[in-house]
NUVEX-712134 format. One record per residue: residue in one letter; x, y, z of N, C-alpha, C in turn. Coordinates in steps of 0.02 Angstrom, whole numbers, plus 50000, padded with zeros to 5 digits. Layout:
BEGIN
AXYZXYZXYZ;...
# end
This chain:
BEGIN
M498574832349721498144836849759497714840949711;N497074841449727496634845449685496694852849703;F496684857049651496714864249661496014867149646;E495784871549689495144874749679495264882249672;K494924885249626495014892349613494374896049631;Y494444900849673493854904449696493914911849679;K493344914749666493304922049664492814924149718;C493004928749759492544930949811492594938449819;N492044941249839492034948449853492004949449928;L492454953549954492454955250025492264962550031;R491764963850071491564970750080491914973550141;L492274978950133492654981850187492544989350185;K492164991850234492014998950237491755001450170;N491264997750145490924999550082491374999250021;I491954995950028492404995049971492404987749951;Y492254986349890492284979449866492974978049838;L493274973049865493934971049842493864964949797;R494144965449738494134959749693494744955349707;I494624949449731495164945049752495124938449715;K495654936749678495704930149650496024925749704;F495694920349721495944916249775496074909149750;Y496694906949757496864900149738497064896449803;S496694891249820496834887649882497204881149866;V497754880049901498154874049888498064868949943;K498164871050005498154866150059497474866150096;T497204871950109496604872150149495964871350109;L496004872650044495424872149999494834876050027;T494984882050051494454886050081494344892550042;K493724895050042493574901350011493744907250057;D493804905850120493864911250169494594912950183;F494864917550143495564919550147495754921950218;I495384926850243495554929850307495504924750364;K494974920950364494884915950417495454910950418;E495644908550360496154903350356496854906150370;V497004912150345497654915150360497694916750434;S497144918850464497134920350536497304914150578;K497104908350553497244902150590497984900650594;I498334902050539499044900250537499494905950563;L499244912050562499654917850581499614918750657;T500034915050692500034915250765500714917350791;K500734919450854501334922450883501914917550890;D501784911150887502324906350894502664904750828;K502424907450772502694905850707503264910550687;E503744907850651504284911850622504044914350554;I504034920950546503774924050485504344927350447;L504374926050382504864929150338504494933050284;I504714939050270504424943150217504964944050164;T504784943250100505264944450047504944948049988;G505344952049954505144955249892505494951949834;H505464955149776505764952249716506484954549705;F506814951449658507504953249639507504960449614;N508034964149628508074971249611507454974849638;P507354974949703506734977649732506644985049716;D506034986749698505864993749685505514996649745;G505255002749738504935006049794504325002449819;D503944999349774503344995749794503514989449833;S503974985549808504174979449842504464980949911;L504884986049914505194987949978504684991150025;G504284995849998503804999250040503284994650068;G503014990150026502514985450049502804980450099;S503404977950084503724973050129503884976150197;L504164982150196504334985450260503714987650298;G503194989850262502574991650296502274985750332;L502284979950300502044973850332502494971750389;F503154972350379503644970650431503524974650495;H503474981250489503364985450548502714983650583;T502184982550545501534981150574501524974550612;L501794969350582501814962850615502274962950676;K502824966550670503284967250727502944970750785;N502584976150769502224979850821501684975550854;A501414970850816500894966450842501174960750884;G501834960150887502154955150929502344948750894;F502324948750827502524942750790503284942350783;K503524936350774504234935250761504334935650685;V504604941250662504624942550590505304945150568;S505534942850510506144945350480506004947050407;I506454950750376506344953050307506974952050266;M506884949250206507434947550162507304950350092;M507824952350058507774954249988508274950049948;P508084947849888508534943649847509144947449821;S509124954149820509694958049798509674964849833;D510214968649825510294974849863509774980049845;L509654984549892509194990049883509514995449841;P509134999049799509415004949767509595010149819;G510115013949806510365018649856509855023749878;F509415025949832508935031149849508345028449890;M508355021949906507835019049948508085016750016;K508725017550029509005015050092508825019350152;W508495024950141508265029150196507615026550228;L507275021950194506625019550219506685016750290;P506225018450334506245015750402506245008150402;G506735005250435506794997950439507234994950385;A507494999150339507924996450286508534992950315;E508764995350373509344992450405509204985350432;D508564983550438508384976850462508344971750406;I508384973950344508344969350287509004965550279;F508974958950274509574955250257509524952950184;L510084952750150510104950950080510214943550072;Y509874940650023509924933450011510634931549994;N510854926350027511504923250013511414915750022;K511644911849973511524904649975511764901450039;K512324903750065512604900550124512264902850188;T512104909350193511854912050256511094912550259;S510754912550202510034913850202509614907450201;L509914901950180509534895750174509234893750241;Q509594894650296509344892950362508724897050379;A508754903550365508184907950380507574905950340;V507674904150276507114901950234506834895350260;N507264890650277507034884150300506704884350368;E506904889150410506614889550477505954893450478;A505784896750424505174900650422504564896050420;D504054897850459503424894250457502944897350406;I503004903850397502584907450349503034912250310;I502954912450245503334917150204502844921450164;F502904928050172502504932650134502894934750071;Y502574934050014502844936349950502514943049933;V502904948349930502624954949918502844957749851;D502374959149807502484962449742502804957949690;F502654951549691502854947249635502374941349631;N502284938849570501764933849557502034926749548;D502684925949553502984919349544503674919349576;E503864913649606504504913249641505094914549595;S505014913549531505564914849484505784922149486;R505344926649508505514933749512506014935249567;T506174930249608506684931249660507374928849638;E507414926649575508054924649544508404919149584;F508984920649613509404915549645509084912649707;A508594916049736508264913549796507684908949779;A507504908449716506884904949695506884897649717;A507434894149705507444886949721507344885749796;D507684889649837507614888849910506914890449933;L506614895549905505934897349924505434891949903;K505524889249843505084883949819505134877749863;N505744876249884505854870149924505654871049997;S505564877150018505364878350088504684875350102;K504604872450161503964869550181503514874650215;A503724880950217503314886150247502674887150208;V502164889750242501554891850208501694898450173;K501514898850109501664904850069501034909150062;V501104915550077500554920350070500784925750021;M500434926549966500624931449915500174937649918;L500494943449921500144949949919500414953649858;D500014953949805500284956149741499744959249698;H499954962449644499474965349597499654964049524;H500084959249512500264957449444499794952049417;P499684952049351499244946849323499554939949325;Q499134934949322499334927949318499764925649377;P499514926249438499894923749496499964916249493;S500524913749518500644906649518500134903049562;E499864897649536499374893749573499704889249626;A500364889149627500714884749674500794887949743;I500514893949753500564897349817499964895549860;D500064895049926499534892849970498964897849976;F499124904149986498614909349993498804915349951;I498334917649911498474923249866497964928749874;F498194934749885497784940749881498084944849824;S497764944549766498024947849707497464951549672;D497594957949655497104961949620497464966549572;T497404965249507497764969249458497504976349452;E496914977649478496634984449473496874989049528;M497194986349578497454990549632498104993949609;S498234999649639498805003849618499475000449626;S499524996149676500184993649697500104987849745;A500644984149755500654979049807500614982249876;S500884988349882500864991849946500144993449967;E499724995149919499024996349935498704989849958;I498874984249926498614977749946498844975950016;V499464977650033499714976550101499284980350151;F499114986650135498684990550180498004987250187;R497704984950131497054981650134497094975250177;F497644971650169497734965550208497774967150282;I498164972150299498234974250369497554976150398;E497164979750358496504981950382496034975950390;M496024971450342495574965650345495764960950403;M496404960650419496634956350474496544959650542;N496264965750542496164969550604496824971250638;F497344972550596498004974450622498124981950616;K497624985650596497724992850584497954996350648;K497754993850705497954996950769498704996350781;Y499034992050741499764991350748500154995350697;L499804998650653500145003250606500445009050645;D501025011350623501315017350652501605021750596;K501935027050615502185031750565502695028450518;D503125024150545503615020750502503275016350450;A502785012350472502425007950426502055012050374;A501735017450396501355021750350501815025050299;T502405027150321502895030150276503095025250221;C503225019050241503435013950192502885012350142;I502275011550167501715009850123501565015550075;F501575021750101501465027550058501995027850003;T502625026650022503175026849973503055021649919;G502835015649938502695010449889502155012449840;I501625015349865501075017449821501305023249776;M501645028049805501865033949767502335031949710;T502815027549724503305025749673502995021449618;D502545016849636502275012449586501745015849542;T501495021549564501035025349522501385031249488;L502065031249491502455036749463502195043449489;N502185044049555501945050049589501215051449571;F500815046149571500085046449560499905048749489;S500335047249440500185049049371499905043149331;V499975037049356499705031049323499415026449376;N498975021949355498695016749399498425019449465;S498135025349463497905028449525497255032249514;S496815029449474496185032949458495605030849503;L495695025549542495155023349586495145027549650;P494565029949671494535034049732494765030249794;E494705023549792494915019649851495655020449865;T496055021449813496775022449823496895028649866;F496535033949851496645040249888496335039949957;K495855035549967495605034350035496155031250078;V496525026650047497095023550083497615028950099;I497765033250050498255038650061498025043050118;S497385044750120497145049050175497225045750242;E497135039050245497245035450307497975035650328;L498425034950279499135035050295499365041850319;L499085047050291499275053850311499095055350383;K498595051850409498385052850479498935050850529;F499425047050505499975044950550500535050150553;G500435055850520500915061250524501505060550477;I501435056550425501985055850377502085062350339;D502695063550318502865069650281502915067950207;K502365068650171502355066550101502835070650058;D502935077050074503395081150034504115078850044;K504275077050105504955074650119505075067850086;I504555063550086504605057050053504735058049978;Y504345062449947504435063949876505155066249862;D505405070649905506075073249895506605067849901;K506525063449951507015058149961507015053049903;V506435051949874506385047149819506625050049753;N506435056249740506545059149674507145063849669;N507405066049725507965070849724508535068449767;N508705062149759509185058949804509685054749764;F509905057449706510345053749663511025057049657;S511495053549627512175056149619512225060749558;L512745064849556512865069249499512985065049436;K513315059249444513455055049387512815052349356;R512305051149397511675048849369511365054249325;L511395060449347511125065949307511485066449241;K512145065549242512525065649180512345059649136;L512215053849168512005047949130511345049349094;I510875052549128510225054249098510335058749037;G510745063849045510885068348989511205064648930;Y511665060248945511995056348893511495051848856;L511085048448894510595043848863510105047648819;L509845053248844509345056948806509645060148743;Y510265062548749510565066148692510895061448642;E511255056348668511655052148624511315045448606;K510895042948650510675035948643509935035148625;M509525040048639508815039248626508665039348551;K508315034248529508115033748459507365032448455;I507065034648400506335033948392506185030348327;V505715025748331505455022348272504755025348261;P504705030548222504085034548219503475030748194;E503575025948148503005022548119502615018348169;V502935016748227502575013048279502585016648346;S502745023248345502735027448405503165024448461;F503755022048443504175018148489504845021548498;S505065022048561505725024848577506135019648615;Y506785019648602507215015048639507895018148652;M508205015848707508885017748726509255011448745;M509885011148726510305005448745510945007948778;I511155004448831511765006448865512185000248880;S512815000548862513264994848868513594994648937;K513924989048951514284988449014514844993649019;E515164994948963515704999948962515435006848980;E514855008548954514545015048969514315015249042;L514075009649068513875009449138514465010849183;R515045007949167515645009249207515855016549202;K515795019449144515985026449133515595031049179;F514955029449191514535033749233514445030949303;D514875026249322514855023349389514145021149408;F513835017349364513135015349372513035011349436;Q512535013249475512355009849536511645006949530;A511495001949572510824999049571510305004449581;G509815004549537509275009449543509375015749503;D509975016849475510115022949439509685023749376;H509435018249349509035018549288508305020249303;E508105020249367507405021349385507155027949357;G506595027749324506275033749299506495035949230;I507095033849209507355036149144506925033649087;V506685027449093506285024549039505635028449027;N505405032149076504785035949068504885042349028;M505495044949026505605051548998505425052148924;P505585047348881505385048048811504635048548800;L504235046248848503505046648840503245053848841;S503675058448861503475065548859503525068448789;V503825064648742503885066848673503225065548636;S503005070448599502385069648561502445063648513;N501925059548512501875053748468502345048048487;V502605048148549502955042248575502505039048628;N502285032948614501825029548659502135023548695;V502715021448672503055015848704503795017648711;S504075016348770504785017848783505125011648811;L505725010348787506125004548809506835006748825;I507105004048879507815004848893508124997948901;A508694996948868509034990448869509714991448902;I509854987748955510464988448994510854981848991;E511464982148968511874976148962512114973549029;N511994967149042512264963649100512754958349076;D513044954649122513534949549102513224944049060;D512614941849079512314935949047511704937449004;F511454943649006510844945248970510794952848963;I510294955048925510134962148918509494963448957;K509524967549008508934969149048508504974249011;I507854972849007507384977048972506884980149021;S506774986749015506234990149052505784993549000;L505134993049010504644995748963504124999948998;R503925005348966503365009448990502955011548929;S502305012748940501885014648885501315019248908;K500965021948860500385026148872499765022848841;E499195024848867498545023048839498475015448831;D498275013048773498135005948764498715001948736;Y499305004648738499895000948714500114996148769;D500024989648758500114984548809500834981848807;V501254984248854501944981848856502014975348896;N501504973548934501514967148968501524961448917;L501054961648871501014956448819501614956948772;F501834962948758502424964048715503034960748746;S503134961748811503704958948846503654951348850;R503064948848862502974941548867503144938148801;K502964941348746503064938348681503784938548658;Y504144944048673504804945048643505384945248693;F505234946648757505784948148804505784943748866;N505464938048864505484933348921505284936648987;G504794941148983504604944849043503864945949049;G503674951649076502984953349087502924958849139;G502324959949162502204965149212501504967749208;H501424974249198500774977449192500664979849121;K500064982049107499904984449040500364990149019;N500494994849065500895000749048501595000849079;A501784995449112502454995049142502654987749146;A503214986049115503434979049114504184978749109;G504444972749116505154971549110505294964849079;G505914963649062506094957249033506834956649020;R507014951648980507724950348965507804947948893;I508364949648865508544947048799509194943148807;Y509184936948785509784932648791510134932448723;K510394938148704510774938848642511384943048655;A511854942948608512434947348612512194954548607;Y512554958948641512354966048641512314968848570;A512774966848526512804969348458512194967248417;E511864961848437511284959348400510624962048428;T510654965248484510044966948520509644972548487;E509984977648462509624983448434509174981248376;K509444977248332509044974948274508434971048298;Y508534966748348507984962748374507444967148405;I507644972248443507164976848475506744980448422;I507074983048371506714986748319506224982148282;E506454976348263506024971648226505434969348269;S505554968248333505014966148378504484971548384;A504714977848392504244983348400503834984348337;K504154983948280503804984848217503284979348205;E503474973248224503024967648214502424967948261;Y502554969748323502014969548374501554975548370;F501834981548360501434987648363501194990048294;K501324986248242501124988548175500374989248169;
# end
């Protein structure tokens, strides 16, 4: 099958959206027209985010879920792994089912359309990847990461947008589904944008992003309450973990403005580590003068999980791709190291010195 790659500009309320469009089956330039043809009330729709879903993946997925449900579509929502505890308050979180090889395969196989929210390749769904790839459903990707997989049927991807949640809102608007938005959907989408921009401190310089926020606020969402639930909703043990990491574990390689922290499985058990407890910690060293790149390494059973953040022109996406089997955005990325924990620190330091010298 021949693949055609299109770039098109869609004008929407005087906003130009930059959309990379890769057509697999329909070979059409017209994203909205072609998606509208397949998105009908008789179809089974499945929405999924990536493994270890963050606020953007959850917020965007749930925002789309509420909107399509309100519009009368048959829609379900799946996540490849559990939600972090501080995100389980999101409206509709109770409707999310977690991927399980035995129980989820039927749902994936029965889907006519699958929306991929906040990831650029099926591999980001980990254990669900093979089932999703083998599914005969039409795949629609709503994402903002670079280098989206060309194997997806329909892609709306823009790396300049703040978040996948903002792209979900643009998609809803372009599909003329805005009339089906409600307070729950708006709350989820706002949460996704807020979390992925680190409370509007990064990736949020375009005025169009704040136009979306103003639209969401019209639904009566409580932005202060959302901020509180996201940022002040952790356990006492997590606060102690933060103190321990910053005091005992944070190290700096001054010649390359690089900071790193490592935490072992034994230490995770000591602080009763839960999914999502590491969120935000990797950003903290960036408040130190002359630290432009921050890394946290967390030991898992089969690999070392890496999270990266940076300031200014320090590109951790390329850094992660080269050394950590990962990727992401210029200033926020993740990856993995397949080495013994005892060997990891030396590798991290040498990689940083080599790349950022």
